[in-house]
Every structure is written in C-alpha cells, then in structure tokens.
C-alpha positions as CSV (number, residue, x, y, z in Angstrom):
1,M,-23.1,9.4,6.5
2,R,-20.4,8.8,4.0
3,S,-19.5,11.5,1.5
4,R,-17.3,10.8,-1.5
5,L,-15.5,13.9,-2.6
6,P,-13.8,14.7,-5.9
7,L,-10.0,14.6,-5.6
8,A,-8.5,17.9,-4.6
9,L,-6.2,19.4,-7.2
10,A,-3.3,19.5,-4.8
11,A,-3.5,15.8,-4.4
12,L,-3.9,15.2,-8.1
13,T,-0.9,17.3,-9.1
14,A,1.4,16.1,-6.2
15,G,3.8,13.4,-7.1
16,S,7.1,11.9,-6.0
17,A,9.0,15.2,-6.8
18,L,7.0,17.0,-4.1
19,L,7.6,14.1,-1.7
20,L,11.4,14.4,-2.3
21,T,11.6,18.2,-2.1
22,G,9.3,18.6,0.8
23,C,7.6,21.6,-0.6
24,A,4.1,20.8,0.5
25,S,2.4,23.0,3.0
26,S,-1.0,23.6,4.6
27,S,-2.3,26.7,6.4
28,D,-3.4,26.6,10.0
29,A,-6.8,27.6,8.9
30,D,-7.1,24.5,6.7
31,A,-6.0,22.4,9.6
32,A,-8.6,23.8,11.9
33,S,-11.5,23.4,9.5
34,D,-14.0,20.6,9.6
35,D,-12.7,19.4,13.0
36,D,-15.7,17.0,13.3
37,V,-15.0,15.5,9.9
38,I,-12.5,12.7,9.2
39,R,-11.1,13.0,5.7
40,F,-10.0,9.6,4.5
41,A,-7.8,9.2,1.3
42,T,-8.3,5.8,-0.3
43,L,-6.9,3.9,-3.3
44,P,-9.1,2.0,-5.7
45,L,-8.8,-1.7,-5.1
46,S,-9.6,-2.7,-8.6
47,E,-10.2,-1.3,-12.1
48,D,-13.4,-3.5,-12.3
49,P,-16.4,-1.1,-11.7
50,D,-18.5,-4.1,-10.6
51,A,-16.0,-5.2,-7.9
52,E,-17.3,-4.9,-4.4
53,T,-15.2,-2.8,-2.0
54,P,-15.5,-2.5,1.8
55,I,-15.1,1.3,2.0
56,D,-18.7,1.9,3.0
57,E,-18.3,-0.6,5.9
58,I,-15.1,1.0,7.0
59,V,-16.7,4.4,7.0
60,R,-19.7,3.2,8.9
61,L,-17.5,1.6,11.6
62,L,-15.3,4.7,11.8
63,E,-18.3,6.9,12.2
64,D,-19.7,4.6,14.9
65,E,-16.5,4.6,16.9
66,T,-15.6,8.3,16.7
67,G,-19.0,10.0,16.4
68,M,-17.6,12.0,13.5
69,T,-18.5,12.2,9.8
70,V,-16.2,10.4,7.4
71,E,-15.5,11.9,4.0
72,V,-13.7,9.7,1.4
73,T,-11.5,10.9,-1.4
74,D,-10.3,8.5,-4.0
75,V,-6.7,9.1,-5.1
76,P,-4.8,7.5,-7.9
77,N,-1.7,6.1,-6.3
78,Y,0.4,5.8,-3.1
79,S,2.3,9.0,-3.6
80,A,-0.9,11.0,-3.9
81,V,-2.2,9.5,-0.6
82,I,1.0,10.4,1.2
83,E,1.1,13.9,-0.3
84,A,-2.6,14.6,0.5
85,V,-2.0,13.6,4.2
86,R,1.3,15.4,4.4
87,A,-0.2,18.6,3.1
88,G,-3.2,18.4,5.5
89,H,-5.8,18.0,2.7
90,E,-6.6,14.5,4.1
91,D,-6.5,13.3,7.7
92,I,-5.7,9.6,7.2
93,G,-4.7,7.0,4.6
94,I,-4.0,3.3,4.8
95,M,-0.6,2.3,3.6
96,S,1.6,-0.8,3.4
97,A,5.1,-0.8,5.0
98,F,7.3,0.9,2.4
99,P,5.1,3.9,1.6
100,S,4.5,4.3,5.3
101,A,8.2,4.3,6.0
102,L,8.7,6.9,3.2
103,A,6.0,9.1,4.7
104,V,7.2,8.8,8.3
105,N,10.8,9.5,7.3
106,T,9.8,12.9,5.8
107,G,9.2,13.9,9.4
108,E,5.9,15.5,8.3
109,V,3.6,12.5,8.5
110,D,2.8,10.3,11.5
111,S,1.8,6.7,11.7
112,L,-1.2,6.6,14.0
113,V,-1.4,2.8,14.2
114,A,0.9,0.1,12.7
115,W,0.6,-3.7,12.5
116,P,3.7,-5.9,12.8
117,G,4.4,-8.3,10.1
118,L,4.4,-12.1,10.3
119,D,7.3,-14.5,9.9
120,E,6.3,-15.5,6.3
121,P,6.9,-14.3,2.8
122,V,5.3,-11.0,1.8
123,S,5.7,-11.1,-2.0
124,T,5.7,-13.7,-4.7
125,C,6.7,-13.6,-8.4
126,L,4.2,-15.4,-10.6
127,V,4.4,-16.9,-14.1
128,L,1.8,-18.7,-16.2
129,D,2.0,-22.4,-15.7
130,D,3.4,-23.1,-19.2
131,S,6.2,-20.5,-18.8
132,P,9.7,-21.8,-19.4
133,L,10.9,-19.9,-16.3
134,R,11.2,-22.2,-13.3
135,T,13.1,-20.0,-10.8
136,L,14.2,-16.4,-10.5
137,E,17.7,-17.5,-11.7
138,D,16.1,-18.2,-15.2
139,I,15.3,-14.5,-15.7
140,T,17.2,-12.9,-18.6
141,P,17.5,-9.4,-20.1
142,E,14.6,-10.4,-22.4
143,T,12.3,-11.1,-19.4
144,T,9.7,-8.5,-18.6
145,I,8.6,-8.3,-15.0
146,A,5.4,-6.4,-14.0
147,F,5.3,-4.5,-10.8
148,A,2.3,-2.9,-9.3
149,D,3.5,0.6,-8.2
150,P,6.9,2.1,-7.5
151,N,5.8,2.7,-3.9
152,S,4.1,-0.7,-3.3
153,S,5.6,-2.8,-0.6
154,S,4.6,-6.2,-1.9
155,G,4.3,-5.2,-5.5
156,Y,7.7,-3.5,-5.9
157,Y,10.0,-3.0,-2.9
158,M,10.1,-6.5,-1.5
159,P,10.4,-8.3,-4.9
160,T,13.0,-5.7,-6.0
161,Y,15.0,-6.6,-2.9
162,M,14.5,-10.3,-3.6
163,L,15.8,-9.9,-7.2
164,S,18.7,-7.6,-6.1
165,E,19.9,-10.3,-3.7
166,L,20.3,-12.6,-6.7
167,G,22.2,-9.9,-8.6
168,L,19.3,-9.0,-10.8
169,R,18.6,-5.3,-11.3
170,A,16.5,-3.5,-13.9
171,D,18.8,-0.5,-14.0
172,E,21.7,-2.7,-15.1
173,G,19.6,-4.4,-17.9
174,D,19.2,-7.7,-16.2
175,F,15.4,-7.7,-16.9
176,G,12.7,-5.4,-18.4
177,E,10.5,-3.5,-16.0
178,L,6.8,-2.8,-16.4
179,M,5.0,-0.6,-13.9
180,S,1.4,-1.7,-14.4
181,G,-0.2,0.7,-12.0
182,G,-1.9,-1.9,-9.8
183,H,-1.7,-5.5,-8.7
184,D,-4.8,-6.4,-10.8
185,R,-3.2,-4.7,-13.8
186,S,0.0,-6.8,-13.4
187,F,-2.1,-9.9,-13.6
188,I,-3.8,-8.6,-16.8
189,A,-0.3,-7.9,-18.3
190,L,0.7,-11.5,-17.4
191,Q,-2.5,-12.9,-18.8
192,E,-2.2,-11.0,-22.1
193,G,1.5,-11.7,-22.6
194,Q,2.7,-8.1,-21.9
195,A,4.8,-9.4,-19.0
196,D,6.5,-12.7,-18.4
197,V,6.4,-12.4,-14.6
198,A,4.1,-10.5,-12.2
199,C,5.6,-9.7,-8.8
200,T,2.8,-9.2,-6.2
201,S,1.5,-9.9,-2.7
202,T,1.3,-13.5,-1.5
203,I,-2.4,-12.9,-0.7
204,F,-3.5,-12.9,-4.3
205,P,-2.7,-16.5,-5.4
206,K,-5.1,-17.7,-2.6
207,M,-7.9,-16.1,-4.6
208,A,-7.4,-18.4,-7.6
209,G,-10.6,-20.0,-8.8
210,Q,-12.9,-17.7,-6.8
211,G,-14.0,-15.5,-9.6
212,D,-12.4,-12.5,-7.9
213,P,-11.6,-9.7,-10.4
214,M,-8.5,-8.9,-8.4
215,F,-7.0,-12.3,-9.4
216,P,-8.5,-13.5,-12.7
217,F,-6.9,-17.0,-12.7
218,E,-8.1,-20.5,-12.0
219,E,-6.2,-22.8,-9.7
220,G,-3.1,-24.1,-11.5
221,E,-3.0,-21.4,-14.2
222,T,-0.1,-19.6,-12.4
223,R,2.8,-20.7,-10.2
224,S,5.5,-19.0,-8.1
225,I,9.1,-18.9,-9.1
226,G,10.3,-17.1,-6.0
227,E,9.1,-15.6,-2.7
228,S,10.5,-12.8,-0.6
229,I,11.5,-12.6,3.0
230,D,9.1,-11.4,5.7
231,M,8.6,-7.7,6.8
232,S,8.7,-6.1,10.2
233,V,5.6,-4.0,9.5
234,S,2.6,-5.1,7.5
235,M,0.3,-2.1,7.3
236,S,0.0,1.4,8.8
237,V,-2.7,4.1,9.1
238,L,-0.9,7.4,8.3
239,G,-2.2,10.6,10.0
240,S,-1.8,14.2,9.2
241,Q,0.2,16.4,11.6
242,H,-2.3,19.2,10.8
243,M,-5.3,17.7,12.5
244,S,-6.4,18.6,16.0
245,D,-5.3,16.7,19.1
246,A,-8.9,15.7,19.7
247,K,-9.3,14.2,16.3
248,R,-6.0,12.4,16.5
249,D,-6.8,10.9,19.9
250,A,-10.2,9.8,18.6
251,L,-8.6,8.1,15.6
252,V,-5.8,6.4,17.6
253,E,-8.5,4.9,19.8
254,A,-10.9,4.0,17.1
255,I,-8.7,2.5,14.4
256,P,-7.7,-0.7,16.3
257,Q,-11.4,-1.2,17.0
258,V,-12.4,-0.8,13.4
259,F,-9.5,-2.9,11.9
260,S,-10.0,-5.8,14.3
261,D,-10.3,-9.5,13.9
262,E,-14.0,-9.3,14.7
263,N,-14.5,-7.1,11.6
264,R,-12.3,-9.1,9.3
265,D,-15.1,-10.6,7.2
266,V,-16.9,-7.2,7.0
267,I,-13.9,-5.2,5.9
268,G,-12.6,-8.0,3.6
269,M,-9.6,-7.0,1.4
270,Y,-8.5,-4.1,3.7
271,M,-7.8,-6.7,6.4
272,E,-5.8,-9.0,4.2
273,G,-2.6,-7.2,5.0
274,M,-3.2,-7.0,8.7
275,P,-2.2,-10.3,10.4
276,E,-4.8,-12.1,12.4
277,G,-4.3,-12.2,16.2
278,V,-1.6,-9.5,16.2
279,E,-1.9,-6.5,18.4
280,P,-1.3,-3.2,16.6
281,I,1.3,-0.6,17.7
282,L,-0.2,2.7,18.7
283,E,1.6,5.9,17.5
284,P,4.8,4.0,16.5
285,G,8.0,6.0,16.1
286,A,10.3,6.1,13.1
287,D,12.4,3.3,14.7
288,V,9.6,0.8,14.0
289,F,10.0,1.4,10.3
290,Q,13.8,1.4,10.2
291,P,14.1,-2.3,9.1
292,V,11.9,-1.4,6.2
293,V,14.2,1.5,5.3
294,D,17.1,-0.9,5.5
295,V,15.5,-3.3,3.0
296,A,14.8,-0.5,0.7
297,A,18.4,0.7,0.8
298,A,19.6,-2.8,0.0
299,A,17.3,-2.8,-3.0
300,G,18.9,0.5,-4.1
301,V,16.2,2.8,-2.9
302,D,17.1,5.3,-0.2
303,I,14.0,6.4,1.8
304,S,15.9,7.1,5.0
305,D,16.0,10.9,4.6
306,L,13.2,12.5,2.5
307,G,12.4,15.5,4.7
C-alpha cells in the first residue's frame, strides 16, 4: 500500500550548491535499510489541490510488478529530487533530460531507464494572442520571459538554448528572466501580466480548452512565437547507487512495464514526456546524455563535470 512520507530534512535543505560541490553522502546502514521498500521522490504536478495526479496508479503498478512496498516523498524541485536520490534518501525519481544529465554526470547517480526523444520540438515560447510579439526576434530588454525551473528541460534549458542561438541572453540584458517555479505558475504569470512570454513544454498548448488546471487557457488565447529543436533523451528514471542489486534489478525490469503504452491512459501526465511506440534504454551510460550536455553548454550552462 502506498505511504506518503514527509520530506526528509536532508532533501529539503539540499540545493544546487550541494549538487555542485558533491558533498552529499549516505551511510551503508541507510542503504541497506528497508530493502523491500521502494522510496520514490516525486514533484507536485500542479499547485491546484483539486487537480488529479496519477501517483497512486504508478505506485499500484510498481508494487504489482516488484512485489515491494512503494513509499512516496513529495519534494519541491528538480534539485531536491536529484540530491535525495544521490544521497540515498530516495531510491528513484523521474526526471526530464537535462536534470537527468546533470545527475548522471555527477558520477553518483545512475539512470535506470531512459526514453529516447522524438524528432520534433520539445519547447515552445507562448504569448497571449493580443501580444505585440510575433517572433522571438521581437523580444527586447523590456520583455519578461517566465521559465519553469532552472533545472527544467522544456521549461528552461531548451528555450534558453533556442534564445541563445538568436543572440538573446538574460545575463547580457537582452530580456528579463522570471523563474516561476513550475510550468503552471509560468502560465499564471503570463495570464496575470507578470510575464510577456512563457517558455514551456510543447505538451501544454494541446490542453487548451480542456479545463485542465495545468494549462488554464481556452483555444486561441495563446500562440507560439518560437519552438526549440528536438532532444536525444526525453525522460529518465534516476536510481540511487546506494540501493541493493536486488532492488535495482527489480526496478530495471519493472519500470518499462509500468511506464508502457498500455498504461498511458492510466498514468496520464507522467506518460506525456515518454514517446509512444519508443523502446526505452535500460541502464544507459553517460554517453546517452552527452548530446544533452552539449546543448546545455551551448546555452551557457556547463553540466559536463559536476562530480
């Protein structure tokens, strides 16, 4: 049965500084404890308390496939997920490509399973339909762009790369930068006039007119002024190096069964970033994430050596 745990202090206090300095650690005793329990770090999908999330279904499927108990811990951001897994406080976490690449390149976190990307844009930059901005080239130093999270693939890294390719950089004063804290918060900022542009995943505009709290717009209320390139990796399930071989093997076998096309409707939002009909890569090496590292470097972010 699912158990939702309060966030461990170590995960709460961990941030990007710990990721950069590599000062996290976990004792062998911690790693050996609860070997029949899968500790799963998750991010909230929405600020809306009434929004339905598929975590319970994922837990049920994981428990059915592994025969183990799954305990869920909600963490506030990507960095906290990575640090909790890296330190051995959590066993797994689901990440998009860039935070996965960051984690794997520390040398202290593994990718258990990764899904290749598709040959299509990953990110889009949206404006309200009545905005004077028609293309990314119309962005000026007075333009405020909302990004989801500094470790978000579709909500930061890919659009930052897209903008940098046009010579637009926040650190050079070419536009104002607003870190909203989540895709849905970026849309609220756009809706309320706090931002002129919201850069996000291409999956969200497809939700227009459906009453989904993650994308609170009707069809025609927003439009795109630019889309990013594709990405070699779409999603990854990160795994702790502190877990036992038996638990690791069980997860590597179970994860593709849980996150499969036949469970797409049941899992909902968590399957949006995993391409349909694409076979996952089991226990991928760091080389799989190297194209992602290269894009980050081109965008001015070096995640190639964070050990």
